[in-house]
C-alpha atoms as an extended CHARMM CRD file, in Angstrom:
* protein
*
       231  EXT
         1         1  MET       CA            -17.7850000000       18.6290000000      -17.3230000000  PROA      1               0.0000000000
         2         2  THR       CA            -15.0090000000       18.3940000000      -14.6910000000  PROA      2               0.0000000000
         3         3  ALA       CA            -14.9410000000       15.3200000000      -12.7650000000  PROA      3               0.0000000000
         4         4  PRO       CA            -15.7100000000       15.5120000000       -9.0620000000  PROA      4               0.0000000000
         5         5  PRO       CA            -12.6110000000       15.8170000000       -6.7100000000  PROA      5               0.0000000000
         6         6  LEU       CA            -11.6070000000       12.2640000000       -5.2800000000  PROA      6               0.0000000000
         7         7  ARG       CA            -12.8190000000       11.8880000000       -1.6240000000  PROA      7               0.0000000000
         8         8  LEU       CA            -10.9770000000       10.9820000000        1.3930000000  PROA      8               0.0000000000
         9         9  LEU       CA            -12.2540000000        9.4660000000        4.6510000000  PROA      9               0.0000000000
        10        10  LEU       CA             -9.8930000000       10.7290000000        7.7560000000  PROA      10              0.0000000000
        11        11  VAL       CA            -10.6770000000        8.9960000000       10.9210000000  PROA      11              0.0000000000
        12        12  ASP       CA             -8.9280000000       10.2570000000       13.8130000000  PROA      12              0.0000000000
        13        13  ASP       CA            -10.2050000000       11.2510000000       17.4360000000  PROA      13              0.0000000000
        14        14  GLU       CA             -7.3670000000       14.0420000000       18.0230000000  PROA      14              0.0000000000
        15        15  PRO       CA             -9.1140000000       17.4810000000       17.2600000000  PROA      15              0.0000000000
        16        16  GLN       CA             -5.3440000000       18.8960000000       16.5380000000  PROA      16              0.0000000000
        17        17  ILE       CA             -4.7540000000       16.1920000000       13.5340000000  PROA      17              0.0000000000
        18        18  LEU       CA             -7.8820000000       16.7590000000       12.0420000000  PROA      18              0.0000000000
        19        19  ARG       CA             -7.3700000000       20.5910000000       12.4420000000  PROA      19              0.0000000000
        20        20  ALA       CA             -3.9730000000       20.1280000000       10.5720000000  PROA      20              0.0000000000
        21        21  LEU       CA             -4.6870000000       17.7530000000        8.0730000000  PROA      21              0.0000000000
        22        22  LYS       CA             -8.2910000000       18.5310000000        6.7340000000  PROA      22              0.0000000000
        23        23  PRO       CA             -7.3930000000       21.7420000000        5.4010000000  PROA      23              0.0000000000
        24        24  ALA       CA             -4.2270000000       20.3020000000        3.8410000000  PROA      24              0.0000000000
        25        25  LEU       CA             -5.7300000000       17.4300000000        2.0170000000  PROA      25              0.0000000000
        26        26  ALA       CA             -8.5450000000       19.9560000000        0.7850000000  PROA      26              0.0000000000
        27        27  ALA       CA             -5.7920000000       22.0470000000       -0.5180000000  PROA      27              0.0000000000
        28        28  ALA       CA             -4.2930000000       19.3730000000       -2.3330000000  PROA      28              0.0000000000
        29        29  GLY       CA             -7.4750000000       18.7840000000       -4.3270000000  PROA      29              0.0000000000
        30        30  TYR       CA             -9.6200000000       16.1370000000       -2.5090000000  PROA      30              0.0000000000
        31        31  GLY       CA            -12.8340000000       16.3540000000       -1.0720000000  PROA      31              0.0000000000
        32        32  VAL       CA            -12.6400000000       15.4230000000        2.8340000000  PROA      32              0.0000000000
        33        33  GLU       CA            -14.9200000000       13.9720000000        5.2070000000  PROA      33              0.0000000000
        34        34  ALA       CA            -13.6530000000       13.4370000000        8.8500000000  PROA      34              0.0000000000
        35        35  VAL       CA            -14.9460000000       11.4320000000       11.6820000000  PROA      35              0.0000000000
        36        36  GLU       CA            -13.8600000000       10.4540000000       15.3100000000  PROA      36              0.0000000000
        37        37  SER       CA            -14.8240000000        7.0550000000       15.5340000000  PROA      37              0.0000000000
        38        38  GLY       CA            -14.8620000000        3.3740000000       14.0090000000  PROA      38              0.0000000000
        39        39  GLU       CA            -18.4510000000        3.2100000000       13.7100000000  PROA      39              0.0000000000
        40        40  ALA       CA            -18.8980000000        6.1840000000       12.2220000000  PROA      40              0.0000000000
        41        41  ALA       CA            -16.4140000000        5.5860000000        9.5420000000  PROA      41              0.0000000000
        42        42  LEU       CA            -17.8370000000        2.3790000000        8.6530000000  PROA      42              0.0000000000
        43        43  ALA       CA            -21.2980000000        3.9350000000        8.5690000000  PROA      43              0.0000000000
        44        44  LEU       CA            -20.2440000000        6.6080000000        6.4590000000  PROA      44              0.0000000000
        45        45  MET       CA            -18.4120000000        4.1310000000        3.8710000000  PROA      45              0.0000000000
        46        46  ALA       CA            -21.3180000000        1.8420000000        3.6080000000  PROA      46              0.0000000000
        47        47  ALA       CA            -23.6200000000        4.7800000000        2.6440000000  PROA      47              0.0000000000
        48        48  ASP       CA            -21.4860000000        7.1610000000        0.8780000000  PROA      48              0.0000000000
        49        49  PRO       CA            -18.1830000000        5.5110000000        0.0570000000  PROA      49              0.0000000000
        50        50  CYS       CA            -14.8640000000        7.8060000000       -0.1880000000  PROA      50              0.0000000000
        51        51  ASP       CA            -12.0420000000        6.6120000000       -2.3310000000  PROA      51              0.0000000000
        52        52  ALA       CA             -9.6690000000        6.3560000000        0.3330000000  PROA      52              0.0000000000
        53        53  VAL       CA             -9.3600000000        6.0230000000        4.0550000000  PROA      53              0.0000000000
        54        54  ILE       CA             -6.6680000000        7.5870000000        6.4380000000  PROA      54              0.0000000000
        55        55  LEU       CA             -7.1320000000        5.7730000000        9.5810000000  PROA      55              0.0000000000
        56        56  ASP       CA             -5.9320000000        6.1660000000       13.0340000000  PROA      56              0.0000000000
        57        57  LEU       CA             -5.7100000000        3.1290000000       14.8920000000  PROA      57              0.0000000000
        58        58  GLY       CA             -6.2920000000        4.4260000000       18.2860000000  PROA      58              0.0000000000
        59        59  LEU       CA             -9.9070000000        5.1920000000       18.2370000000  PROA      59              0.0000000000
        60        60  PRO       CA            -12.4160000000        5.5690000000       21.2610000000  PROA      60              0.0000000000
        61        61  ASP       CA            -14.9710000000        2.8690000000       20.2740000000  PROA      61              0.0000000000
        62        62  MET       CA            -12.6220000000        0.1490000000       18.5620000000  PROA      62              0.0000000000
        63        63  ASP       CA             -9.4970000000       -0.5760000000       17.6770000000  PROA      63              0.0000000000
        64        64  GLY       CA             -8.4830000000        0.5730000000       14.0560000000  PROA      64              0.0000000000
        65        65  LYS       CA             -7.6990000000       -2.8840000000       12.7470000000  PROA      65              0.0000000000
        66        66  GLN       CA            -11.2110000000       -3.9540000000       13.6840000000  PROA      66              0.0000000000
        67        67  VAL       CA            -12.1050000000       -1.2890000000       11.2870000000  PROA      67              0.0000000000
        68        68  ILE       CA             -9.9130000000       -2.5860000000        8.5980000000  PROA      68              0.0000000000
        69        69  GLU       CA            -11.0470000000       -6.1820000000        9.0690000000  PROA      69              0.0000000000
        70        70  ARG       CA            -14.7810000000       -5.0780000000        9.0350000000  PROA      70              0.0000000000
        71        71  LEU       CA            -14.3370000000       -2.7010000000        6.0740000000  PROA      71              0.0000000000
        72        72  ARG       CA            -12.3940000000       -5.4840000000        3.9670000000  PROA      72              0.0000000000
        73        73  GLU       CA            -15.5470000000       -7.9120000000        4.0050000000  PROA      73              0.0000000000
        74        74  TRP       CA            -17.2010000000       -5.4800000000        1.3270000000  PROA      74              0.0000000000
        75        75  SER       CA            -14.9480000000       -2.6090000000        0.3430000000  PROA      75              0.0000000000
        76        76  ASP       CA            -11.5090000000       -2.3820000000       -1.4040000000  PROA      76              0.0000000000
        77        77  ALA       CA            -10.8930000000        1.2260000000       -0.9880000000  PROA      77              0.0000000000
        78        78  PRO       CA             -7.3740000000        2.1960000000       -0.1200000000  PROA      78              0.0000000000
        79        79  VAL       CA             -6.6700000000        2.5500000000        3.6720000000  PROA      79              0.0000000000
        80        80  ILE       CA             -3.7190000000        4.3600000000        4.8690000000  PROA      80              0.0000000000
        81        81  VAL       CA             -3.0720000000        3.8980000000        8.4790000000  PROA      81              0.0000000000
        82        82  LEU       CA             -1.7820000000        7.0070000000       10.3330000000  PROA      82              0.0000000000
        83        83  SER       CA             -0.6680000000        6.0930000000       13.9060000000  PROA      83              0.0000000000
        84        84  ALA       CA              1.3400000000        6.8460000000       16.6860000000  PROA      84              0.0000000000
        85        85  ARG       CA              1.7820000000        2.9930000000       17.2820000000  PROA      85              0.0000000000
        86        86  ASP       CA              5.6930000000        2.5590000000       16.0950000000  PROA      86              0.0000000000
        87        87  LEU       CA              5.5710000000       -1.2400000000       17.0850000000  PROA      87              0.0000000000
        88        88  GLU       CA              6.3290000000       -3.5320000000       14.0250000000  PROA      88              0.0000000000
        89        89  ASP       CA              3.6370000000       -6.0690000000       14.9530000000  PROA      89              0.0000000000
        90        90  GLU       CA              1.0540000000       -3.5690000000       14.8480000000  PROA      90              0.0000000000
        91        91  LYS       CA              1.8870000000       -2.4820000000       11.6350000000  PROA      91              0.0000000000
        92        92  ILE       CA              2.0860000000       -5.8440000000       10.0540000000  PROA      92              0.0000000000
        93        93  ALA       CA             -1.1150000000       -6.9690000000       11.5810000000  PROA      93              0.0000000000
        94        94  ALA       CA             -2.6990000000       -3.8390000000        9.9300000000  PROA      94              0.0000000000
        95        95  LEU       CA             -1.2080000000       -4.4890000000        6.7000000000  PROA      95              0.0000000000
        96        96  ASP       CA             -2.0360000000       -8.2700000000        7.0460000000  PROA      96              0.0000000000
        97        97  LEU       CA             -5.7060000000       -7.3880000000        7.6290000000  PROA      97              0.0000000000
        98        98  GLY       CA             -5.8330000000       -5.3600000000        4.4400000000  PROA      98              0.0000000000
        99        99  ALA       CA             -4.3920000000       -1.7780000000        5.0720000000  PROA      99              0.0000000000
       100       100  ASP       CA             -2.4560000000       -0.6780000000        1.9460000000  PROA      100             0.0000000000
       101       101  ASP       CA              0.2040000000        1.4460000000        3.8410000000  PROA      101             0.0000000000
       102       102  PHE       CA              1.2530000000        2.9220000000        7.0100000000  PROA      102             0.0000000000
       103       103  VAL       CA              2.4970000000        6.2930000000        8.3010000000  PROA      103             0.0000000000
       104       104  ASN       CA              3.8410000000        7.0230000000       11.5930000000  PROA      104             0.0000000000
       105       105  LYS       CA              2.6310000000       10.1430000000       13.4090000000  PROA      105             0.0000000000
       106       106  PRO       CA              3.9390000000       12.9390000000       13.4010000000  PROA      106             0.0000000000
       107       107  VAL       CA              3.7100000000       12.9960000000        9.6200000000  PROA      107             0.0000000000
       108       108  GLY       CA              4.5460000000       15.6200000000        7.0140000000  PROA      108             0.0000000000
       109       109  VAL       CA              1.5080000000       16.4480000000        4.7060000000  PROA      109             0.0000000000
       110       110  GLY       CA              3.7770000000       15.7810000000        1.6370000000  PROA      110             0.0000000000
       111       111  GLU       CA              4.7510000000       12.4190000000        2.5780000000  PROA      111             0.0000000000
       112       112  LEU       CA              0.9610000000       11.5180000000        3.2530000000  PROA      112             0.0000000000
       113       113  LEU       CA             -0.1680000000       12.8820000000       -0.0800000000  PROA      113             0.0000000000
       114       114  ALA       CA              2.4160000000       10.8060000000       -1.6670000000  PROA      114             0.0000000000
       115       115  ARG       CA              1.2080000000        7.6960000000        0.3050000000  PROA      115             0.0000000000
       116       116  VAL       CA             -2.3020000000        8.5700000000       -0.7440000000  PROA      116             0.0000000000
       117       117  ARG       CA             -1.4460000000        8.8500000000       -4.3490000000  PROA      117             0.0000000000
       118       118  ALA       CA              0.4900000000        5.5620000000       -4.5890000000  PROA      118             0.0000000000
       119       119  SER       CA             -2.2970000000        4.0100000000       -2.7660000000  PROA      119             0.0000000000
       120       120  LEU       CA             -4.9980000000        5.3500000000       -5.3300000000  PROA      120             0.0000000000
       121       121  ARG       CA             -2.7310000000        4.4540000000       -8.0980000000  PROA      121             0.0000000000
       122       122  GLY       CA             -2.4960000000        0.7700000000       -6.7040000000  PROA      122             0.0000000000
       123       123  ARG       CA             -6.3050000000        0.8990000000       -6.6850000000  PROA      123             0.0000000000
       124       124  GLU       CA             -6.5310000000        2.0170000000      -10.2060000000  PROA      124             0.0000000000
       125       125  ARG       CA             -4.2650000000       -0.5570000000      -11.6840000000  PROA      125             0.0000000000
       126       126  ARG       CA             -6.3420000000       -3.4500000000       -9.8270000000  PROA      126             0.0000000000
       127       127  PHE       CA             -9.5930000000       -1.7890000000      -11.4970000000  PROA      127             0.0000000000
       128       128  ALA       CA             -8.0870000000       -1.7660000000      -14.8460000000  PROA      128             0.0000000000
       129       129  ALA       CA             -6.7040000000       -5.4520000000      -14.4960000000  PROA      129             0.0000000000
       130       130  GLN       CA             -3.8950000000       -4.6610000000      -16.7220000000  PROA      130             0.0000000000
       131       131  ALA       CA             -2.2920000000       -7.4440000000      -18.8600000000  PROA      131             0.0000000000
       132       132  VAL       CA              0.9300000000       -5.3340000000      -18.6610000000  PROA      132             0.0000000000
       133       133  PHE       CA              2.4200000000       -3.6150000000      -15.7600000000  PROA      133             0.0000000000
       134       134  ARG       CA              4.6690000000       -0.5310000000      -16.5470000000  PROA      134             0.0000000000
       135       135  SER       CA              6.8850000000        1.7030000000      -14.0300000000  PROA      135             0.0000000000
       136       136  GLY       CA              9.8590000000        3.6240000000      -15.3810000000  PROA      136             0.0000000000
       137       137  ASP       CA             12.1670000000        1.3600000000      -17.0170000000  PROA      137             0.0000000000
       138       138  LEU       CA             10.2220000000       -1.6750000000      -15.9840000000  PROA      138             0.0000000000
       139       139  GLU       CA              7.7270000000       -3.4670000000      -18.0420000000  PROA      139             0.0000000000
       140       140  LEU       CA              5.8160000000       -6.8540000000      -17.0300000000  PROA      140             0.0000000000
       141       141  ASP       CA              3.7210000000       -8.8430000000      -19.0860000000  PROA      141             0.0000000000
       142       142  PHE       CA              1.3510000000      -10.8510000000      -17.1860000000  PROA      142             0.0000000000
       143       143  ALA       CA              0.2040000000      -12.8280000000      -19.7820000000  PROA      143             0.0000000000
       144       144  LEU       CA              3.5810000000      -13.9680000000      -21.1300000000  PROA      144             0.0000000000
       145       145  ARG       CA              5.4410000000      -13.8950000000      -17.8470000000  PROA      145             0.0000000000
       146       146  ARG       CA              7.7570000000      -11.6430000000      -19.7510000000  PROA      146             0.0000000000
       147       147  VAL       CA             10.0970000000       -8.7620000000      -17.9530000000  PROA      147             0.0000000000
       148       148  ARG       CA             11.9040000000       -5.9530000000      -19.4140000000  PROA      148             0.0000000000
       149       149  ILE       CA             14.1840000000       -3.3020000000      -18.2130000000  PROA      149             0.0000000000
       150       150  MET       CA             14.7360000000       -0.4970000000      -20.8500000000  PROA      150             0.0000000000
       151       151  GLY       CA             13.3850000000       -2.9780000000      -23.5150000000  PROA      151             0.0000000000
       152       152  GLU       CA             15.8640000000       -5.6800000000      -22.7570000000  PROA      152             0.0000000000
       153       153  GLU       CA             14.1100000000       -9.0420000000      -21.5620000000  PROA      153             0.0000000000
       154       154  VAL       CA             15.3780000000      -10.1090000000      -18.2880000000  PROA      154             0.0000000000
       155       155  LYS       CA             15.3520000000      -13.8810000000      -17.3070000000  PROA      155             0.0000000000
       156       156  LEU       CA             13.9810000000      -14.6110000000      -13.7690000000  PROA      156             0.0000000000
       157       157  THR       CA             13.5070000000      -17.7920000000      -11.8580000000  PROA      157             0.0000000000
       158       158  PRO       CA             10.0530000000      -18.8880000000      -11.1490000000  PROA      158             0.0000000000
       159       159  ARG       CA             10.4550000000      -17.5410000000       -7.5970000000  PROA      159             0.0000000000
       160       160  GLU       CA             12.1200000000      -14.4410000000       -8.5950000000  PROA      160             0.0000000000
       161       161  TYR       CA              9.0020000000      -13.6420000000      -11.0650000000  PROA      161             0.0000000000
       162       162  ASP       CA              6.4840000000      -14.5540000000       -8.4390000000  PROA      162             0.0000000000
       163       163  LEU       CA              7.7810000000      -12.2540000000       -6.3350000000  PROA      163             0.0000000000
       164       164  LEU       CA              7.8380000000       -9.3270000000       -8.8080000000  PROA      164             0.0000000000
       165       165  ARG       CA              4.3840000000      -10.0490000000       -9.7630000000  PROA      165             0.0000000000
       166       166  THR       CA              3.2840000000       -9.8920000000       -6.3140000000  PROA      166             0.0000000000
       167       167  LEU       CA              4.9110000000       -6.5990000000       -5.8420000000  PROA      167             0.0000000000
       168       168  ALA       CA              3.4700000000       -5.4090000000       -9.2850000000  PROA      168             0.0000000000
       169       169  ARG       CA             -0.0380000000       -6.1600000000       -8.2170000000  PROA      169             0.0000000000
       170       170  HSD       CA              0.4000000000       -4.2820000000       -5.0780000000  PROA      170             0.0000000000
       171       171  ALA       CA              2.6940000000       -1.5580000000       -6.6340000000  PROA      171             0.0000000000
       172       172  GLY       CA              3.1320000000        1.4050000000       -4.4460000000  PROA      172             0.0000000000
       173       173  ARG       CA              1.9030000000       -0.5920000000       -1.4030000000  PROA      173             0.0000000000
       174       174  VAL       CA              3.6490000000       -2.2900000000        1.2450000000  PROA      174             0.0000000000
       175       175  VAL       CA              3.7200000000       -5.9020000000        0.9800000000  PROA      175             0.0000000000
       176       176  THR       CA              4.4670000000       -8.0000000000        4.0030000000  PROA      176             0.0000000000
       177       177  HSD       CA              7.0350000000      -10.8000000000        4.5670000000  PROA      177             0.0000000000
       178       178  ARG       CA              3.8590000000      -13.1700000000        5.3500000000  PROA      178             0.0000000000
       179       179  GLN       CA              2.4380000000      -12.0480000000        2.3260000000  PROA      179             0.0000000000
       180       180  VAL       CA              5.3010000000      -12.4570000000        0.0550000000  PROA      180             0.0000000000
       181       181  ILE       CA              5.8440000000      -16.0000000000        1.5700000000  PROA      181             0.0000000000
       182       182  THR       CA              2.1630000000      -16.8580000000        0.7570000000  PROA      182             0.0000000000
       183       183  ALA       CA              2.5950000000      -15.5880000000       -2.7770000000  PROA      183             0.0000000000
       184       184  VAL       CA              6.0700000000      -17.5290000000       -3.4850000000  PROA      184             0.0000000000
       185       185  TRP       CA              5.9690000000      -20.2080000000       -1.3000000000  PROA      185             0.0000000000
       186       186  GLY       CA              2.5020000000      -21.0630000000       -1.0360000000  PROA      186             0.0000000000
       187       187  ALA       CA             -0.3120000000      -20.6010000000        1.9980000000  PROA      187             0.0000000000
       188       188  GLY       CA              0.9160000000      -22.0690000000        5.4400000000  PROA      188             0.0000000000
       189       189  ALA       CA              4.4520000000      -22.3190000000        4.2590000000  PROA      189             0.0000000000
       190       190  GLN       CA              7.0160000000      -21.8420000000        7.1310000000  PROA      190             0.0000000000
       191       191  VAL       CA              9.6260000000      -19.9220000000        5.6210000000  PROA      191             0.0000000000
       192       192  ASP       CA             12.3120000000      -17.6970000000        7.3810000000  PROA      192             0.0000000000
       193       193  THR       CA             12.2130000000      -13.8860000000        6.4320000000  PROA      193             0.0000000000
       194       194  GLN       CA             15.9180000000      -14.4270000000        5.6810000000  PROA      194             0.0000000000
       195       195  PHE       CA             15.3160000000      -16.4610000000        2.5680000000  PROA      195             0.0000000000
       196       196  VAL       CA             12.7280000000      -13.6830000000        1.6000000000  PROA      196             0.0000000000
       197       197  ARG       CA             15.3600000000      -11.0990000000        1.9770000000  PROA      197             0.0000000000
       198       198  VAL       CA             17.9600000000      -13.3860000000       -0.2350000000  PROA      198             0.0000000000
       199       199  LEU       CA             15.0550000000      -13.6660000000       -2.9560000000  PROA      199             0.0000000000
       200       200  VAL       CA             14.7540000000       -9.8690000000       -2.8030000000  PROA      200             0.0000000000
       201       201  GLY       CA             18.5200000000       -9.5700000000       -3.3530000000  PROA      201             0.0000000000
       202       202  GLN       CA             18.5980000000      -11.6650000000       -6.3980000000  PROA      202             0.0000000000
       203       203  LEU       CA             15.7120000000       -9.8340000000       -7.8510000000  PROA      203             0.0000000000
       204       204  ARG       CA             17.5120000000       -6.4250000000       -7.3490000000  PROA      204             0.0000000000
       205       205  GLN       CA             20.5340000000       -7.9480000000       -9.0360000000  PROA      205             0.0000000000
       206       206  LYS       CA             18.7840000000       -8.2440000000      -12.1740000000  PROA      206             0.0000000000
       207       207  LEU       CA             16.3830000000       -5.2920000000      -12.1930000000  PROA      207             0.0000000000
       208       208  GLU       CA             18.2910000000       -2.3480000000      -10.2290000000  PROA      208             0.0000000000
       209       209  ARG       CA             21.0160000000       -0.3430000000      -11.8510000000  PROA      209             0.0000000000
       210       210  GLU       CA             22.3240000000        0.0050000000       -8.3130000000  PROA      210             0.0000000000
       211       211  PRO       CA             21.4910000000       -3.1900000000       -6.4550000000  PROA      211             0.0000000000
       212       212  SER       CA             23.1650000000       -1.6560000000       -3.0850000000  PROA      212             0.0000000000
       213       213  SER       CA             21.1560000000        1.4080000000       -3.6870000000  PROA      213             0.0000000000
       214       214  PRO       CA             17.6690000000        0.1150000000       -4.6470000000  PROA      214             0.0000000000
       215       215  ARG       CA             15.3300000000        2.8120000000       -6.3590000000  PROA      215             0.0000000000
       216       216  LEU       CA             12.4830000000        0.2000000000       -7.5200000000  PROA      216             0.0000000000
       217       217  VAL       CA             12.3970000000       -2.6220000000       -4.8900000000  PROA      217             0.0000000000
       218       218  LEU       CA             12.0960000000       -0.6550000000       -1.7540000000  PROA      218             0.0000000000
       219       219  THR       CA             12.7900000000       -1.9830000000        1.7900000000  PROA      219             0.0000000000
       220       220  GLU       CA              9.9570000000       -1.2120000000        4.5370000000  PROA      220             0.0000000000
       221       221  PRO       CA             12.3210000000       -2.3210000000        7.6640000000  PROA      221             0.0000000000
       222       222  GLY       CA             10.8440000000       -4.9540000000        9.5530000000  PROA      222             0.0000000000
       223       223  VAL       CA              7.6220000000       -5.0430000000        7.5490000000  PROA      223             0.0000000000
       224       224  GLY       CA              8.1530000000       -5.7700000000        4.1520000000  PROA      224             0.0000000000
       225       225  TYR       CA              8.9320000000       -4.2460000000        0.8040000000  PROA      225             0.0000000000
       226       226  ARG       CA              7.2720000000       -1.9170000000       -1.8940000000  PROA      226             0.0000000000
       227       227  LEU       CA              7.4750000000       -1.8440000000       -5.4230000000  PROA      227             0.0000000000
       228       228  LYS       CA              7.9550000000        2.0000000000       -6.4970000000  PROA      228             0.0000000000
       229       229  THR       CA              5.7860000000        3.5530000000       -8.9120000000  PROA      229             0.0000000000
       230       230  GLU       CA              6.4030000000        6.8090000000      -11.0250000000  PROA      230             0.0000000000
       231       231  ASP       CA              4.1790000000       10.1170000000      -10.0520000000  PROA      231             0.0000000000
């Protein structure tokens, strides 16, 4: 028996966005539900949960960040923010509230689908509670705190390891500077983002073939970092 398609909830009050994205997502093999308000989105997710949510921040009845905050009280479905707001503070606030990713409007369908796939893979990893994370040449054994690149063990400092573990636990998703600081230095730590950048640079020196052109630990400018996963 063929498994039913994964279902996406598209939340946007712009008719042209719905007309463009709904058939494109369906053509990619997803079941697609579409609503135009935050309350409708929350009601649908409570009654018949979708596998992931594509959410605009500018909704007629509430801010999309409120939708994320309320949804995260009881759901871990991936949330990809799709918004014309390009302020870094808006993106960071949405991610800190529990969004998995953000995409600026206008967006190409190919990029949006790649972000959806990455978020769904991250959810699968959380469900599986893997003891070992693998992506390309990288292997991370959480139980043994052991890291290998192409089978060769890599020695990391405790903070480098904590950074990599955090990125791996959220693989394919954006991890904000504040989330990194909390995971590495502790909740409430007052650490300048420059220290985060230095730590990321150290990690890249040990993991990347070309640290100056990273292919594994990617930067989301002004927001944070993302660990690349294989398609």
